[in-house]
TORKOL-4160 file (C-alpha; in steps of 0.2 Angstrom, whole numbers, padded with zeros to 4 digits, m for minus):
242
<pt num="1" X="0000" Y="0002" Z="0001"/>
<pt num="2" X="0014" Y="0013" Z="0004"/>
<pt num="3" X="0023" Y="0007" Z="m0011"/>
<pt num="4" X="0008" Y="0013" Z="m0021"/>
<pt num="5" X="0007" Y="0027" Z="m0013"/>
<pt num="6" X="0022" Y="0034" Z="m0018"/>
<pt num="7" X="0023" Y="0028" Z="m0036"/>
<pt num="8" X="0006" Y="0039" Z="m0036"/>
<pt num="9" X="0013" Y="0053" Z="m0031"/>
<pt num="10" X="0028" Y="0051" Z="m0041"/>
<pt num="11" X="0014" Y="0052" Z="m0057"/>
<pt num="12" X="0009" Y="0066" Z="m0050"/>
<pt num="13" X="0024" Y="0074" Z="m0049"/>
<pt num="14" X="0031" Y="0072" Z="m0066"/>
<pt num="15" X="0011" Y="0076" Z="m0073"/>
<pt num="16" X="0016" Y="0093" Z="m0066"/>
<pt num="17" X="0030" Y="0096" Z="m0070"/>
<pt num="18" X="0028" Y="0093" Z="m0088"/>
<pt num="19" X="0013" Y="0103" Z="m0087"/>
<pt num="20" X="0024" Y="0118" Z="m0081"/>
<pt num="21" X="0035" Y="0113" Z="m0100"/>
<pt num="22" X="0019" Y="0113" Z="m0110"/>
<pt num="23" X="0007" Y="0124" Z="m0103"/>
<pt num="24" X="0012" Y="0141" Z="m0109"/>
<pt num="25" X="0016" Y="0135" Z="m0127"/>
<pt num="26" X="0001" Y="0128" Z="m0127"/>
<pt num="27" X="m0008" Y="0145" Z="m0119"/>
<pt num="28" X="0004" Y="0155" Z="m0132"/>
<pt num="29" X="m0005" Y="0145" Z="m0143"/>
<pt num="30" X="m0023" Y="0145" Z="m0144"/>
<pt num="31" X="m0020" Y="0163" Z="m0138"/>
<pt num="32" X="m0015" Y="0170" Z="m0157"/>
<pt num="33" X="m0024" Y="0156" Z="m0166"/>
<pt num="34" X="m0039" Y="0166" Z="m0157"/>
<pt num="35" X="m0036" Y="0181" Z="m0164"/>
<pt num="36" X="m0032" Y="0175" Z="m0178"/>
<pt num="37" X="m0047" Y="0168" Z="m0181"/>
<pt num="38" X="m0059" Y="0181" Z="m0176"/>
<pt num="39" X="m0047" Y="0193" Z="m0189"/>
<pt num="40" X="m0038" Y="0202" Z="m0175"/>
<pt num="41" X="m0020" Y="0214" Z="m0181"/>
<pt num="42" X="m0003" Y="0207" Z="m0170"/>
<pt num="43" X="0009" Y="0217" Z="m0169"/>
<pt num="44" X="0028" Y="0212" Z="m0162"/>
<pt num="45" X="0023" Y="0223" Z="m0144"/>
<pt num="46" X="0006" Y="0216" Z="m0141"/>
<pt num="47" X="0017" Y="0198" Z="m0145"/>
<pt num="48" X="0028" Y="0203" Z="m0132"/>
<pt num="49" X="0018" Y="0207" Z="m0119"/>
<pt num="50" X="0005" Y="0192" Z="m0119"/>
<pt num="51" X="0020" Y="0181" Z="m0119"/>
<pt num="52" X="0029" Y="0188" Z="m0108"/>
<pt num="53" X="0012" Y="0188" Z="m0095"/>
<pt num="54" X="0009" Y="0170" Z="m0099"/>
<pt num="55" X="0025" Y="0162" Z="m0095"/>
<pt num="56" X="0021" Y="0176" Z="m0079"/>
<pt num="57" X="0004" Y="0167" Z="m0073"/>
<pt num="58" X="0010" Y="0146" Z="m0080"/>
<pt num="59" X="0028" Y="0150" Z="m0069"/>
<pt num="60" X="0016" Y="0154" Z="m0051"/>
<pt num="61" X="m0001" Y="0144" Z="m0058"/>
<pt num="62" X="0007" Y="0126" Z="m0062"/>
<pt num="63" X="0021" Y="0123" Z="m0053"/>
<pt num="64" X="0019" Y="0136" Z="m0037"/>
<pt num="65" X="0003" Y="0132" Z="m0034"/>
<pt num="66" X="0004" Y="0113" Z="m0036"/>
<pt num="67" X="0020" Y="0114" Z="m0022"/>
<pt num="68" X="0009" Y="0125" Z="m0013"/>
<pt num="69" X="m0006" Y="0110" Z="m0012"/>
<pt num="70" X="0009" Y="0097" Z="m0010"/>
<pt num="71" X="0013" Y="0107" Z="0006"/>
<pt num="72" X="m0003" Y="0108" Z="0012"/>
<pt num="73" X="m0008" Y="0091" Z="0009"/>
<pt num="74" X="0006" Y="0086" Z="0021"/>
<pt num="75" X="0002" Y="0096" Z="0033"/>
<pt num="76" X="m0016" Y="0093" Z="0035"/>
<pt num="77" X="m0012" Y="0075" Z="0034"/>
<pt num="78" X="0003" Y="0077" Z="0048"/>
<pt num="79" X="m0008" Y="0086" Z="0059"/>
<pt num="80" X="m0022" Y="0074" Z="0057"/>
<pt num="81" X="m0010" Y="0060" Z="0066"/>
<pt num="82" X="m0003" Y="0072" Z="0078"/>
<pt num="83" X="m0021" Y="0073" Z="0082"/>
<pt num="84" X="m0023" Y="0056" Z="0084"/>
<pt num="85" X="m0008" Y="0052" Z="0094"/>
<pt num="86" X="m0015" Y="0065" Z="0105"/>
<pt num="87" X="m0032" Y="0058" Z="0106"/>
<pt num="88" X="m0027" Y="0041" Z="0109"/>
<pt num="89" X="m0029" Y="0033" Z="0126"/>
<pt num="90" X="m0019" Y="0032" Z="0138"/>
<pt num="91" X="m0009" Y="0016" Z="0141"/>
<pt num="92" X="m0012" Y="0005" Z="0159"/>
<pt num="93" X="0003" Y="0004" Z="0169"/>
<pt num="94" X="0011" Y="m0011" Z="0168"/>
<pt num="95" X="0015" Y="m0024" Z="0181"/>
<pt num="96" X="0028" Y="m0039" Z="0173"/>
<pt num="97" X="0023" Y="m0052" Z="0182"/>
<pt num="98" X="0035" Y="m0063" Z="0187"/>
<pt num="99" X="0039" Y="m0082" Z="0184"/>
<pt num="100" X="0034" Y="m0092" Z="0198"/>
<pt num="101" X="0054" Y="m0101" Z="0198"/>
<pt num="102" X="0068" Y="m0091" Z="0199"/>
<pt num="103" X="0076" Y="m0103" Z="0183"/>
<pt num="104" X="0068" Y="m0095" Z="0173"/>
<pt num="105" X="0072" Y="m0076" Z="0164"/>
<pt num="106" X="0055" Y="m0073" Z="0152"/>
<pt num="107" X="0037" Y="m0082" Z="0151"/>
<pt num="108" X="0025" Y="m0083" Z="0139"/>
<pt num="109" X="0010" Y="m0090" Z="0139"/>
<pt num="110" X="m0002" Y="m0092" Z="0124"/>
<pt num="111" X="0000" Y="m0074" Z="0112"/>
<pt num="112" X="m0007" Y="m0067" Z="0097"/>
<pt num="113" X="0003" Y="m0056" Z="0085"/>
<pt num="114" X="m0003" Y="m0049" Z="0068"/>
<pt num="115" X="0004" Y="m0042" Z="0052"/>
<pt num="116" X="m0005" Y="m0029" Z="0053"/>
<pt num="117" X="m0022" Y="m0020" Z="0059"/>
<pt num="118" X="m0032" Y="m0024" Z="0044"/>
<pt num="119" X="m0025" Y="m0041" Z="0046"/>
<pt num="120" X="m0038" Y="m0054" Z="0049"/>
<pt num="121" X="m0026" Y="m0069" Z="0049"/>
<pt num="122" X="m0012" Y="m0068" Z="0065"/>
<pt num="123" X="0004" Y="m0070" Z="0060"/>
<pt num="124" X="0007" Y="m0080" Z="0076"/>
<pt num="125" X="m0005" Y="m0087" Z="0089"/>
<pt num="126" X="m0006" Y="m0096" Z="0104"/>
<pt num="127" X="0013" Y="m0098" Z="0108"/>
<pt num="128" X="0020" Y="m0103" Z="0124"/>
<pt num="129" X="0038" Y="m0104" Z="0127"/>
<pt num="130" X="0051" Y="m0099" Z="0139"/>
<pt num="131" X="0068" Y="m0094" Z="0141"/>
<pt num="132" X="0080" Y="m0100" Z="0155"/>
<pt num="133" X="0098" Y="m0092" Z="0158"/>
<pt num="134" X="0111" Y="m0097" Z="0145"/>
<pt num="135" X="0098" Y="m0100" Z="0131"/>
<pt num="136" X="0094" Y="m0087" Z="0115"/>
<pt num="137" X="0078" Y="m0086" Z="0107"/>
<pt num="138" X="0072" Y="m0074" Z="0095"/>
<pt num="139" X="0059" Y="m0073" Z="0079"/>
<pt num="140" X="0065" Y="m0070" Z="0065"/>
<pt num="141" X="0062" Y="m0071" Z="0045"/>
<pt num="142" X="0066" Y="m0063" Z="0028"/>
<pt num="143" X="0061" Y="m0043" Z="0029"/>
<pt num="144" X="0041" Y="m0041" Z="0029"/>
<pt num="145" X="0038" Y="m0057" Z="0032"/>
<pt num="146" X="0028" Y="m0053" Z="0050"/>
<pt num="147" X="0039" Y="m0052" Z="0064"/>
<pt num="148" X="0029" Y="m0039" Z="0075"/>
<pt num="149" X="0027" Y="m0040" Z="0095"/>
<pt num="150" X="0014" Y="m0050" Z="0104"/>
<pt num="151" X="m0003" Y="m0044" Z="0109"/>
<pt num="152" X="m0015" Y="m0055" Z="0118"/>
<pt num="153" X="m0008" Y="m0064" Z="0128"/>
<pt num="154" X="0003" Y="m0065" Z="0146"/>
<pt num="155" X="0024" Y="m0060" Z="0146"/>
<pt num="156" X="0035" Y="m0063" Z="0164"/>
<pt num="157" X="0050" Y="m0056" Z="0163"/>
<pt num="158" X="0061" Y="m0062" Z="0180"/>
<pt num="159" X="0074" Y="m0049" Z="0175"/>
<pt num="160" X="0077" Y="m0032" Z="0164"/>
<pt num="161" X="0076" Y="m0028" Z="0149"/>
<pt num="162" X="0087" Y="m0019" Z="0137"/>
<pt num="163" X="0079" Y="m0011" Z="0122"/>
<pt num="164" X="0085" Y="m0006" Z="0106"/>
<pt num="165" X="0080" Y="0004" Z="0091"/>
<pt num="166" X="0080" Y="m0003" Z="0073"/>
<pt num="167" X="0084" Y="0010" Z="0067"/>
<pt num="168" X="0101" Y="0018" Z="0073"/>
<pt num="169" X="0103" Y="0032" Z="0086"/>
<pt num="170" X="0119" Y="0037" Z="0086"/>
<pt num="171" X="0131" Y="0053" Z="0089"/>
<pt num="172" X="0143" Y="0060" Z="0075"/>
<pt num="173" X="0160" Y="0056" Z="0090"/>
<pt num="174" X="0168" Y="0041" Z="0091"/>
<pt num="175" X="0166" Y="0022" Z="0092"/>
<pt num="176" X="0172" Y="0024" Z="0110"/>
<pt num="177" X="0163" Y="0040" Z="0117"/>
<pt num="178" X="0144" Y="0032" Z="0108"/>
<pt num="179" X="0148" Y="0017" Z="0119"/>
<pt num="180" X="0152" Y="0023" Z="0135"/>
<pt num="181" X="0137" Y="0035" Z="0130"/>
<pt num="182" X="0146" Y="0048" Z="0147"/>
<pt num="183" X="0148" Y="0033" Z="0160"/>
<pt num="184" X="0167" Y="0030" Z="0169"/>
<pt num="185" X="0175" Y="0020" Z="0157"/>
<pt num="186" X="0181" Y="0001" Z="0161"/>
<pt num="187" X="0195" Y="m0008" Z="0153"/>
<pt num="188" X="0189" Y="m0023" Z="0155"/>
<pt num="189" X="0170" Y="m0021" Z="0156"/>
<pt num="190" X="0171" Y="m0011" Z="0138"/>
<pt num="191" X="0181" Y="m0026" Z="0132"/>
<pt num="192" X="0171" Y="m0039" Z="0136"/>
<pt num="193" X="0157" Y="m0028" Z="0126"/>
<pt num="194" X="0166" Y="m0024" Z="0112"/>
<pt num="195" X="0169" Y="m0043" Z="0111"/>
<pt num="196" X="0149" Y="m0050" Z="0114"/>
<pt num="197" X="0142" Y="m0038" Z="0102"/>
<pt num="198" X="0156" Y="m0045" Z="0088"/>
<pt num="199" X="0162" Y="m0027" Z="0084"/>
<pt num="200" X="0181" Y="m0034" Z="0085"/>
<pt num="201" X="0183" Y="m0034" Z="0067"/>
<pt num="202" X="0177" Y="m0014" Z="0063"/>
<pt num="203" X="0190" Y="m0007" Z="0079"/>
<pt num="204" X="0203" Y="m0021" Z="0069"/>
<pt num="205" X="0198" Y="m0011" Z="0055"/>
<pt num="206" X="0202" Y="0006" Z="0059"/>
<pt num="207" X="0219" Y="0007" Z="0069"/>
<pt num="208" X="0215" Y="0015" Z="0085"/>
<pt num="209" X="0194" Y="0015" Z="0080"/>
<pt num="210" X="0187" Y="0018" Z="0096"/>
<pt num="211" X="0198" Y="0035" Z="0097"/>
<pt num="212" X="0195" Y="0047" Z="0084"/>
<pt num="213" X="0187" Y="0037" Z="0073"/>
<pt num="214" X="0169" Y="0048" Z="0061"/>
<pt num="215" X="0156" Y="0037" Z="0062"/>
<pt num="216" X="0147" Y="0049" Z="0050"/>
<pt num="217" X="0162" Y="0046" Z="0037"/>
<pt num="218" X="0168" Y="0029" Z="0040"/>
<pt num="219" X="0152" Y="0016" Z="0047"/>
<pt num="220" X="0138" Y="0008" Z="0036"/>
<pt num="221" X="0123" Y="0007" Z="0043"/>
<pt num="222" X="0124" Y="m0013" Z="0052"/>
<pt num="223" X="0141" Y="m0005" Z="0061"/>
<pt num="224" X="0131" Y="0007" Z="0068"/>
<pt num="225" X="0118" Y="m0003" Z="0073"/>
<pt num="226" X="0130" Y="m0013" Z="0078"/>
<pt num="227" X="0136" Y="0001" Z="0091"/>
<pt num="228" X="0121" Y="0007" Z="0098"/>
<pt num="229" X="0121" Y="m0013" Z="0105"/>
<pt num="230" X="0136" Y="m0011" Z="0112"/>
<pt num="231" X="0129" Y="0006" Z="0120"/>
<pt num="232" X="0111" Y="m0003" Z="0130"/>
<pt num="233" X="0125" Y="m0018" Z="0135"/>
<pt num="234" X="0137" Y="m0005" Z="0143"/>
<pt num="235" X="0124" Y="0007" Z="0150"/>
<pt num="236" X="0108" Y="m0004" Z="0155"/>
<pt num="237" X="0122" Y="m0025" Z="0156"/>
<pt num="238" X="0104" Y="m0031" Z="0156"/>
<pt num="239" X="0098" Y="m0047" Z="0153"/>
<pt num="240" X="0086" Y="m0048" Z="0143"/>
<pt num="241" X="0090" Y="m0037" Z="0127"/>
<pt num="242" X="0078" Y="m0036" Z="0114"/>
């Protein structure tokens, strides 16, 4: 749906751009043909004035007017989204239930997940599992396969949770500064986090990268994500990364 709407917007922009170059020529042609059919005398001064006026009017009526409509519609949509967000019902305060036994870190019971709000068939349904210390659990799949968070169901967490955004959020400073995030530098802890988050190869690739590497110029998007993971592990020290 999103791709189809983007394609339509590009088509409309192309049509507007084409009309910007064509409309003025068509208007000039129609004006002088009509004037000739009415047996009116056309002088060079009249041609100059008419062409100048038509070019000026077309520039504002085709290009600027359509741009104004586009920006106005985007502003209206943005305001509607903000209004919808502000009018949403308050989310009740969550009180996570701890598992009955101390050996489980995460316990999930009968949860269901949908790809989007319009889907009638759930992507995951009636799924129950437990995660114990030392175990790794992940919901994997290709892009757009449907890996949404659970909605109905019960989730019990017995430890501290870490959240890492899918969109990397880093500062244009050194790798070390992004990972420490204002915390005190501890060599052993820092190197352990680098190793756990598989960022050793990157730091070896760039000599002294922890000290002076500029993220904006030298890193790829995947490496930005790794830096974010390092930061969360270093700052939060979570038991349940997510």
